[in-house]
C-alpha positions in Angstrom: 0.1 0.1 0.0 2.7 2.7 1.0 4.4 1.3 -2.2 1.1 2.5 -4.0 0.7 6.0 -2.6 4.6 6.8 -3.2 4.1 5.7 -6.6 1.1 8.4 -6.4 3.0 11.0 -4.9 5.2 10.5 -7.7 2.7 11.1 -10.5 1.7 13.9 -8.9 4.7 15.8 -8.8 4.1 15.6 -12.8 0.8 17.4 -13.5 1.5 21.0 -14.1 -0.7 23.6 -15.9 0.4 23.8 -19.9 0.1 20.1 -19.8 -3.5 20.0 -18.7 -4.3 22.9 -21.2 -2.6 20.8 -23.6 -4.4 17.5 -22.5 -7.9 19.7 -22.2 -7.6 20.7 -26.1 -6.6 17.5 -27.3 -9.2 15.4 -25.7 -11.6 17.1 -26.5 -11.7 18.6 -30.1 -15.1 20.2 -30.1 -14.0 22.8 -27.7 -12.9 25.3 -29.9 -15.6 24.3 -32.2 -17.9 25.3 -29.2 -16.5 28.9 -28.8 -17.2 29.8 -32.1 -21.1 28.8 -31.6 -21.4 30.8 -29.2 -19.9 33.5 -31.0 -22.5 33.0 -33.8 -24.7 32.9 -31.4 -24.4 36.6 -30.1 -23.6 37.7 -33.9 -27.3 35.9 -34.4 -28.9 38.4 -31.6 -26.8 41.3 -32.9 -24.8 41.4 -29.3 -21.1 41.2 -28.5 -18.9 40.1 -26.2 -19.9 43.0 -23.6 -24.0 42.0 -24.5 -24.4 45.0 -26.4 -25.9 45.7 -29.7 -23.6 46.2 -31.8 -25.7 48.4 -34.0 -29.3 49.1 -36.0 -30.1 48.5 -38.6 -31.4 52.2 -40.9 -34.6 53.2 -42.6 -32.6 53.9 -45.4 -31.0 49.8 -45.2 -34.4 48.4 -45.1 -35.7 50.3 -48.3 -32.2 49.7 -50.1 -32.8 46.2 -49.3 -36.3 45.8 -50.1 -37.8 44.6 -46.0 -34.9 42.0 -45.8 -33.1 44.2 -42.8 -35.4 45.8 -41.2 -35.6 49.1 -39.2 -34.1 48.9 -36.2 -33.2 45.0 -35.8 -30.1 44.4 -35.2 -26.7 43.8 -37.2 -25.6 39.9 -37.7 -23.1 40.2 -39.6 -24.6 37.6 -42.0 -23.9 40.2 -45.4 -22.1 37.9 -47.2 -21.6 35.5 -44.7 -17.6 35.5 -45.0 -17.0 37.6 -42.2 -18.8 34.9 -39.7 -17.5 32.1 -42.2 -13.7 33.6 -41.8 -13.6 33.2 -37.7 -11.0 31.1 -36.4 -10.4 29.6 -32.9 -6.9 28.5 -32.2 -5.7 26.9 -28.8 -2.3 28.2 -28.0 -0.4 27.7 -24.6 -2.3 28.6 -21.9 -4.4 31.0 -24.5 -7.5 30.9 -26.5 -6.6 33.3 -30.3 -9.9 33.8 -32.0 -9.4 35.3 -35.7 -11.8 36.4 -38.1 -11.3 38.6 -41.6 -13.2 41.6 -40.6 -12.1 42.8 -44.3 -15.9 44.3 -45.9 -16.1 46.7 -48.7 -12.9 48.7 -48.2 -13.3 48.7 -44.2 -12.2 46.4 -41.2 -15.5 45.3 -39.7 -13.3 44.2 -36.0 -12.0 47.6 -36.9 -15.5 49.0 -36.5 -17.6 47.0 -34.3 -14.7 46.3 -31.4 -12.7 42.9 -31.6 -15.8 42.4 -28.9 -17.6 41.3 -32.0 -15.3 37.9 -31.6 -15.1 37.9 -28.4 -17.2 35.1 -25.7 -19.6 36.8 -23.6 -19.2 36.3 -19.5 -21.9 33.5 -19.6 -20.3 31.8 -22.3 -17.0 32.2 -20.7 -18.6 30.0 -17.8 -19.8 27.2 -19.7 -16.1 27.1 -21.2 -14.9 27.2 -17.9 -16.8 24.4 -16.7 -15.5 22.2 -19.8 -12.1 22.9 -19.4 -12.4 22.5 -15.6 -14.0 18.9 -16.5 -11.1 18.5 -18.7 -8.7 19.3 -16.3 -10.7 16.7 -13.9 -9.8 14.4 -16.3 -6.5 14.6 -17.2 -5.3 14.8 -13.2 -7.3 11.7 -12.8 -5.4 10.6 -15.8 -2.2 11.3 -14.4 -2.5 10.0 -11.1 -4.1 6.1 -12.9 -7.2 6.7 -10.4 -9.5 5.3 -12.3 
């Protein structure tokens, strides 16, 4: 029994944050997809990471779009679909990078509306924390061989 405990303590010394982070994203490839899905859901509501409306359509836009875009409806940045399709989530060392091509007709959507359009709201960050915590726990169980 003492030998088993000594071995477990030896394995416990190898547990580290960097490895746990890498394990989380390698073990659960859907995390990056989930982050993008949450960003798109926020945009569907016309909101940024601060839960603020990105902007609203004018009466002129409603007329020009033949009613497809309604006056005072929030922007969802769907227009051509290129911006939303360009969103990429890349896990890095203890961080997550989110990139998007904001170029549209000579302007940059990220410059115009802020980087918050490709960041997560606090409610989605909390969901992300829960997913990563579960993966950290799985990592610790695997390293310590507690199964």
